[in-house]
N, CA, C and O of each residue as an XYZ file, in Angstrom:
548
protein
N      27.433     33.318     76.714
C      26.864     34.253     76.214
C      25.715     34.098     76.771
O      25.168     33.007     76.614
N      25.054     35.114     77.552
C      23.887     35.182     78.308
C      23.297     36.596     77.774
O      23.931     37.645     77.665
N      22.002     36.382     77.483
C      20.906     37.442     76.379
C      20.507     38.287     77.412
O      20.342     39.460     77.078
N      20.313     38.009     78.552
C      19.817     38.906     79.778
C      20.518     38.978     80.907
O      20.812     37.975     81.557
N      20.870     40.254     81.260
C      21.337     40.630     82.432
C      21.083     40.301     83.737
O      20.291     39.468     84.179
N      21.815     41.020     84.298
C      21.067     40.801     86.235
C      20.031     41.845     85.577
O      18.807     41.718     85.560
N      20.534     42.549     85.221
C      19.624     43.990     85.531
C      18.212     43.773     84.731
O      17.135     44.343     84.907
N      18.589     42.724     83.763
C      16.484     41.979     83.145
C      16.113     41.134     84.253
O      14.995     41.125     84.768
N      17.409     40.197     84.709
C      16.779     39.082     85.667
C      16.018     39.935     87.032
O      14.892     39.619     87.416
N      16.778     40.985     87.639
C      16.290     41.509     88.960
C      15.075     42.140     88.918
O      14.302     42.310     89.860
N      14.873     42.677     87.115
C      13.905     43.781     87.130
C      12.791     42.781     86.949
O      11.853     42.943     87.730
N      12.669     41.681     86.007
C      11.627     40.468     85.628
C      11.156     40.026     87.353
O       9.975     40.042     87.699
N      11.953     39.761     88.020
C      11.825     39.505     89.851
C      10.804     40.619     90.134
O       9.600     40.385     90.238
N      11.269     41.668     90.236
C      10.841     43.006     91.138
C       9.282     42.447     90.487
O       8.450     41.718     91.026
N       9.265     43.097     89.133
C       7.721     42.921     88.553
C       6.627     41.894     89.230
O       5.547     42.123     89.773
N       7.291     40.754     88.999
C       6.732     39.396     89.407
C       5.892     39.652     90.875
O       4.752     39.481     91.307
N       7.449     40.271     91.443
C       6.407     40.281     93.248
C       5.515     41.352     93.248
O       4.553     41.487     94.005
N       6.010     42.381     92.043
C       4.614     43.339     92.650
C       3.247     43.180     91.866
O       2.363     44.034     91.933
N       3.134     41.946     91.069
C       2.045     41.451     89.965
C       1.295     40.614     91.323
O       0.078     40.496     91.182
N       1.900     39.990     92.682
C       1.794     39.351     93.087
C       0.837     39.827     94.092
O      -0.238     39.312     94.398
N       1.384     40.881     94.560
C       0.576     41.788     95.493
C      -0.587     42.304     95.546
O      -0.805     43.277     94.824
N      -1.506     41.856     96.301
C      -3.136     42.194     95.909
C      -3.542     43.349     96.548
O      -4.730     43.666     96.488
N      -2.419     44.310     97.397
C      -2.853     45.224     98.778
C      -3.120     46.700     97.893
O      -2.247     47.038     97.093
N      -4.279     47.508     98.055
C      -4.464     48.376     97.967
C      -3.390     49.881     97.943
O      -3.662     50.906     97.319
N      -2.365     49.698     98.645
C      -1.220     49.953     99.390
C      -0.282     49.888     98.544
O      -0.142     48.762     98.068
N       0.627     50.898     98.060
C       2.194     50.741     97.210
C       2.895     50.105     97.917
O       2.904     50.425     99.105
N       3.679     49.058     97.501
C       4.812     48.050     98.566
C       6.228     49.036     98.309
O       6.664     49.501     97.256
N       6.601     49.117     99.326
C       8.078     50.029     99.456
C       9.178     49.299     99.025
O       8.827     48.120     99.001
N      10.069     49.385     98.754
C      11.126     49.287     98.064
C      11.914     48.254     99.325
O      12.456     47.229     98.911
N      11.949     48.488    100.530
C      12.568     47.390    101.150
C      11.860     46.020    101.138
O      12.670     45.190    101.552
N      10.699     45.452    100.837
C       9.681     44.449    100.902
C       9.883     44.142     99.393
O      10.247     42.984     99.188
N       9.792     44.594     98.754
C      10.253     44.434     96.954
C      11.615     43.603     97.217
O      11.653     42.409     96.921
N      13.000     44.419     97.916
C      14.152     43.598     97.953
C      14.074     42.152     98.455
O      14.509     41.117     97.949
N      13.439     42.355     99.525
C      13.129     41.084    100.314
C      12.398     39.847     99.626
O      12.672     38.647     99.582
N      11.436     40.555     99.148
C      10.526     39.154     98.768
C      11.539     38.492     97.474
O      11.519     37.264     97.398
N      12.348     39.186     96.539
C      13.136     39.231     95.305
C      14.036     38.920     95.474
O      14.485     38.317     94.498
N      15.034     39.015     96.703
C      16.235     38.485     96.873
C      17.029     39.727     95.866
O      17.577     39.352     94.829
N      17.043     41.009     96.200
C      17.354     42.417     95.021
C      17.959     43.276     95.633
O      17.213     44.236     95.825
N      19.455     43.499     96.255
C      19.625     44.698     96.738
C      19.285     45.915     96.586
O      19.128     46.510     95.520
N      19.108     46.487     98.125
C      18.042     47.244     97.637
C      18.239     48.754     96.513
O      17.447     49.454     95.883
N      19.815     48.742     96.717
C      20.109     50.145     96.315
C      19.747     49.894     94.715
O      19.068     50.742     94.135
N      20.228     48.675     93.990
C      20.122     48.490     92.918
C      18.625     48.187     92.377
O      18.309     48.033     91.198
N      17.895     48.144     93.350
C      16.265     48.096     93.115
C      16.387     49.240     92.761
O      16.951     49.509     91.700
N      15.948     50.055     93.469
C      15.776     51.595     93.518
C      16.004     52.119     92.050
O      15.197     52.827     91.448
N      17.773     51.471     91.325
C      18.232     51.960     90.296
C      17.538     51.705     89.327
O      17.471     52.503     88.393
N      16.611     50.095     89.327
C      16.124     49.590     88.763
C      14.200     50.039     88.287
O      13.492     49.970     87.282
N      14.080     50.427     89.531
C      12.426     50.802     89.584
C      12.444     51.916     88.802
O      11.669     51.893     87.846
N      13.273     53.106     88.983
C      13.260     54.740     88.556
C      13.228     54.177     86.881
O      12.331     54.749     86.262
N      14.317     52.805     85.714
C      13.866     52.652     85.154
C      12.692     52.213     84.320
O      12.428     52.570     83.172
N      11.951     51.274     85.189
C      10.400     50.846     85.087
C       9.458     52.504     85.034
O       8.633     52.931     84.226
N       9.801     52.848     85.757
C       8.912     53.796     85.837
C       8.966     54.897     84.789
O       7.965     55.425     84.304
N      10.248     55.200     84.478
C      10.370     55.947     83.230
C       9.639     55.457     82.096
O       9.007     56.276     81.429
N       9.629     53.938     81.699
C       9.217     52.777     81.164
C       7.594     52.840     80.987
O       6.959     52.308     80.077
N       7.032     53.668     82.143
C       5.780     53.530     82.246
C       5.356     52.041     82.953
O       4.200     51.624     82.879
N       6.182     51.468     83.485
C       5.596     50.055     83.725
C       5.048     49.560     85.585
O       4.340     48.663     86.043
N       5.873     50.758     86.215
C       5.843     51.032     87.735
C       4.838     52.531     87.878
O       4.727     53.247     86.883
N       4.429     52.754     88.650
C       4.435     54.349     88.783
C       4.820     54.178     90.821
O       4.969     53.182     91.530
N       4.842     55.144     91.019
C       5.441     55.550     92.677
C       4.406     56.877     93.038
O       3.794     57.782     92.471
N       4.715     56.217     94.648
C       3.812     56.940     95.721
C       4.861     57.466     96.603
O       5.643     56.826     97.307
N       4.726     59.014     96.417
C       6.285     59.302     97.832
C       5.681     59.531     99.190
O       4.544     59.933     99.437
N       6.623     59.210    100.011
C       6.321     60.112    101.661
C       6.508     58.644    102.346
O       7.063     57.626    101.931
N       6.119     58.812    103.039
C       6.261     57.584    104.567
C       5.430     55.967    104.099
O       5.785     54.803    104.284
N       4.374     56.481    103.526
C       3.696     55.570    103.584
C       3.313     54.801    101.837
O       2.438     53.980    101.560
N       4.484     55.543    100.797
C       4.593     55.636     99.381
C       5.427     54.021     99.071
O       5.835     53.140     99.829
N       5.421     54.132     98.076
C       5.565     52.848     97.830
C       5.990     52.474     96.149
O       6.648     53.391     95.656
N       5.674     51.027     94.965
C       5.511     51.421     93.748
C       4.346     50.207     93.669
O       4.377     49.177     94.343
N       3.394     50.541     92.766
C       2.317     49.857     92.061
C       2.906     49.233     90.734
O       3.930     49.631     90.178
N       2.092     48.183     90.308
C       2.126     48.157     88.747
C       1.381     49.160     88.040
O       0.178     49.346     88.224
N       2.194     49.902     87.111
C       1.385     50.936     86.232
C       0.064     50.350     85.586
O      -0.730     51.221     85.230
N      -0.315     49.068     85.372
C      -1.184     48.078     84.398
C      -1.306     47.320     85.584
O      -0.866     47.357     86.733
N      -2.226     46.466     84.749
C      -2.936     45.296     84.742
C      -1.400     44.102     84.851
O      -0.300     44.127     84.299
N      -1.866     43.418     85.566
C      -0.268     42.411     84.967
C      -0.916     41.803     83.460
O      -0.206     41.986     82.471
N      -1.935     41.253     83.312
C      -1.820     40.689     82.366
C      -1.753     42.052     80.974
O      -1.659     41.770     79.780
N      -1.815     43.237     81.433
C      -1.741     44.315     80.116
C       0.034     44.114     80.589
O       0.449     43.652     79.526
N       1.210     44.180     81.465
C       2.223     44.032     81.069
C       3.188     42.513     80.563
O       3.367     41.485     81.216
N       3.702     42.881     79.117
C       4.367     41.803     78.959
C       6.020     41.629     79.197
O       6.731     42.603     78.951
N       6.545     40.546     79.615
C       7.723     40.154     79.976
C       8.611     40.726     78.791
O       9.571     41.247     79.358
N       8.748     40.874     77.488
C       9.233     41.666     77.126
C       9.322     43.068     76.931
O      10.287     43.677     76.469
N       8.329     43.492     77.287
C       8.740     45.173     77.578
C       9.273     45.174     78.887
O       9.905     46.230     78.925
N       9.360     44.767     79.685
C      10.148     44.715     80.995
C      11.385     44.938     80.785
O      11.861     45.969     81.259
N      12.532     43.706     79.747
C      13.501     43.593     79.338
C      13.598     44.550     78.437
O      14.775     44.909     78.416
N      12.974     45.139     77.693
C      13.479     46.013     76.620
C      14.218     47.326     77.156
O      15.278     47.851     76.818
N      13.154     47.697     78.229
C      13.226     48.646     79.182
C      14.148     48.919     79.951
O      14.628     49.994     80.311
N      14.464     47.468     80.282
C      16.202     47.642     80.979
C      17.262     47.220     80.064
O      18.402     47.605     80.320
N      17.105     46.648     79.262
C      17.859     45.717     78.425
C      18.503     46.973     77.170
O      19.580     47.338     76.700
N      17.143     47.259     77.062
C      17.323     48.621     75.733
C      16.844     47.610     74.547
O      16.019     47.927     73.690
N      17.510     46.307     74.633
C      16.548     45.557     72.779
C      16.974     44.037     73.588
O      17.686     43.739     74.547
N      15.985     43.186     72.479
C      16.205     41.759     73.220
C      16.408     41.386     71.497
O      15.554     40.839     70.799
N      17.377     41.710     71.179
C      18.318     40.752     69.548
C      19.650     39.829     69.637
O      20.794     40.283     69.632
N      19.377     38.740     69.701
C      20.548     37.723     69.402
C      21.725     38.155     68.655
O      22.727     37.441     68.712
N      21.740     39.202     67.979
C      22.368     39.759     66.793
C      22.151     41.518     66.269
O      21.301     41.824     65.433
N      22.849     42.290     66.767
C      22.632     43.702     66.505
C      23.000     43.986     65.432
O      22.160     44.451     64.662
N      24.451     43.810     64.951
C      25.484     44.036     64.069
C      24.915     43.452     62.869
O      24.380     42.345     62.919
N      25.032     44.434     61.289
C      24.429     43.505     60.055
C      26.069     42.701     59.794
O      27.185     42.947     60.251
N      25.610     41.784     58.952
C      26.651     41.089     58.166
C      26.037     41.033     57.092
O      24.840     41.102     56.813
N      27.132     40.874     56.385
C      27.190     40.635     54.730
C      26.872     39.423     54.140
O      26.971     39.431     52.913
N      26.526     38.399     54.643
C      25.791     37.702     54.285
C      24.511     37.161     54.129
O      24.306     36.295     54.980
N      23.945     37.268     53.671
C      22.422     37.103     52.872
C      21.415     36.036     54.001
O      20.419     36.323     54.665
N      22.080     34.899     53.878
C      21.846     33.449     54.897
C      22.113     33.967     56.061
O      21.018     33.918     56.622
N      23.253     34.684     57.189
C      23.176     34.790     58.104
C      22.110     36.165     58.617
O      21.248     36.259     59.490
N      22.534     36.900     57.835
C      20.996     37.801     58.042
C      19.751     37.282     58.220
O      19.007     37.573     59.156
N      19.393     36.160     56.926
C      18.212     36.053     57.103
C      17.739     34.963     58.657
O      16.672     34.735     59.228
N      19.247     34.502     58.881
C      18.851     33.908     60.302
C      19.089     34.342     61.453
O      19.259     33.555     62.383
N      19.138     35.427     61.587
C      19.194     36.146     62.518
C      18.208     37.255     62.730
O      18.091     37.860     63.796
N      17.283     37.558     61.301
C      16.382     38.170     61.557
C      15.109     37.370     62.434
O      14.170     37.671     63.171
N      15.806     36.032     61.773
C      14.023     34.611     62.151
C      14.687     34.670     63.421
O      13.990     35.102     64.339
N      15.290     34.501     63.563
C      16.388     34.353     65.284
C      15.673     35.415     66.596
O      15.179     35.128     67.686
N      15.887     36.669     65.922
C      15.295     37.898     66.529
C      13.881     38.003     66.761
O      13.262     38.731     67.538
N      13.348     36.832     65.650
C      11.803     37.149     65.854
C      11.093     36.270     67.005
O      10.239     36.519     67.856
N      11.882     35.057     66.621
C      11.681     33.903     67.477
C      11.879     34.666     69.425
O      11.190     34.552     70.439
N      12.987     35.292     69.146
C      13.151     35.541     70.643
C      12.452     36.546     71.453
O      12.406     36.734     72.668
N      11.815     37.258     70.245
C      11.092     38.353     70.539
C       9.734     37.232     71.523
O       9.621     36.930     72.711
N       9.164     37.005     70.650
C       8.252     35.841     70.769
C       7.865     34.920     71.809
O       6.772     34.376     71.967
N       9.005     34.814     72.553
C       9.429     33.651     73.310
C       8.967     35.015     74.552
O       7.932     34.736     75.158
N       9.371     35.872     74.804
C       8.843     36.926     75.971
C       8.193     37.522     75.392
O       8.533     38.701     75.486
N       7.121     37.346     74.598
C       5.275     38.209     74.409
C       4.830     37.681     74.958
O       4.073     37.026     74.242
N       4.680     37.363     76.121
C       3.723     36.712     77.550
C       3.359     37.743     78.365
O       4.130     38.694     78.236
N       2.250     37.974     79.366
C       2.506     38.806     80.361
C       2.875     38.076     81.695
O       3.030     36.915     82.073
N       2.951     39.607     82.331
C       3.399     38.917     83.959
C       2.446     37.927     84.650
O       2.927     36.979     85.270
N       1.134     38.102     84.572
C      -0.402     37.297     85.092
C       0.085     35.450     84.414
O      -0.025     34.473     85.155
N       0.615     35.327     82.883
C       0.992     34.658     82.510
C       2.080     33.634     83.349
O       2.041     32.416     83.179
N       2.913     34.190     84.139
C       3.959     33.262     84.761
C       3.202     32.558     85.869
O       3.754     31.818     86.683
N       1.719     32.869     85.850
C       1.044     31.931     87.410
C       1.133     30.520     87.080
O       1.146     29.582     87.876
N       1.214     30.465     85.368
C       1.789     29.101     84.893
C       2.535     28.296     85.766
O       2.183     27.411     86.545
N       3.767     28.826     85.456
C       4.744     28.205     86.575
C       4.553     27.975     87.860
O       4.990     26.904     88.280
N       4.017     28.688     88.610
C       3.579     28.919     89.699
C       2.581     27.370     90.024
O       2.420     26.924     91.160
N       1.978     26.711     88.711
C       1.508     26.027     89.099
C       2.297     24.436     88.738
O       2.297     23.317     89.251
N       3.042     25.210     87.356
C       3.987     23.764     86.624
C       4.440     23.242     88.331
O       4.163     22.168     88.865
N       5.314     24.563     88.990
C       6.483     23.957     90.076
C       5.115     23.541     91.309
O       5.039     22.380     91.712
N       4.707     23.976     91.511
C       3.399     22.742     92.489
C       3.045     21.769     92.429
O       2.902     21.019     93.395
N       2.687     21.380     90.717
C       2.385     19.773     90.459
C       3.802     19.596     90.520
O       3.892     18.773     91.431
N       4.612     19.764     90.254
C       5.921     19.011     89.895
C       6.488     18.415     92.006
O       7.034     17.383     92.395
N       6.039     19.558     92.734
C       6.130     19.226     93.576
C       5.530     18.284     94.563
O       6.049     17.727     95.530
N       4.123     18.227     94.022
C       3.337     17.821     94.554
C       3.853     16.050     94.276
O       3.707     15.166     95.121
N       4.463     15.853     92.897
C       4.036     14.638     91.875
C       5.444     14.123     92.941
O       5.487     12.947     93.300
N       6.212     14.814     93.250
C       7.934     14.084     93.529
C       7.718     13.571     95.422
O       8.304     12.700     96.066
N       6.559     14.623     95.860
C       6.568     13.554     97.395
C       5.867     12.327     97.422
O       5.879     11.631     98.438
């Protein structure tokens, strides 16, 4: 059972790549696709959804492309997943057992909290990765 689909995984990958770009120019889909390893046609569909959710903005034209709509510090991982997945719940269906209902409610709250970090906080994982690589050498 996977809670996050390919749509969410690819969407977060694209948003992370956009957060790393420090250029004033918009980033073209082909560049995001290459860096994130996402098929370009699929990425186009995801970026439409992310634009509607006001997480990215786009510029048309030959030199057009995409930007983050806000600073990476102001975009939460859960906002990206909610935009692409529709929600972040362990269980959506009501149950007739108050114990299980409470369990699912608390599980859903914990899941929301797990992804309540900003795109910029993903840099901490880059630091961890670098430390692991340095440690293993």
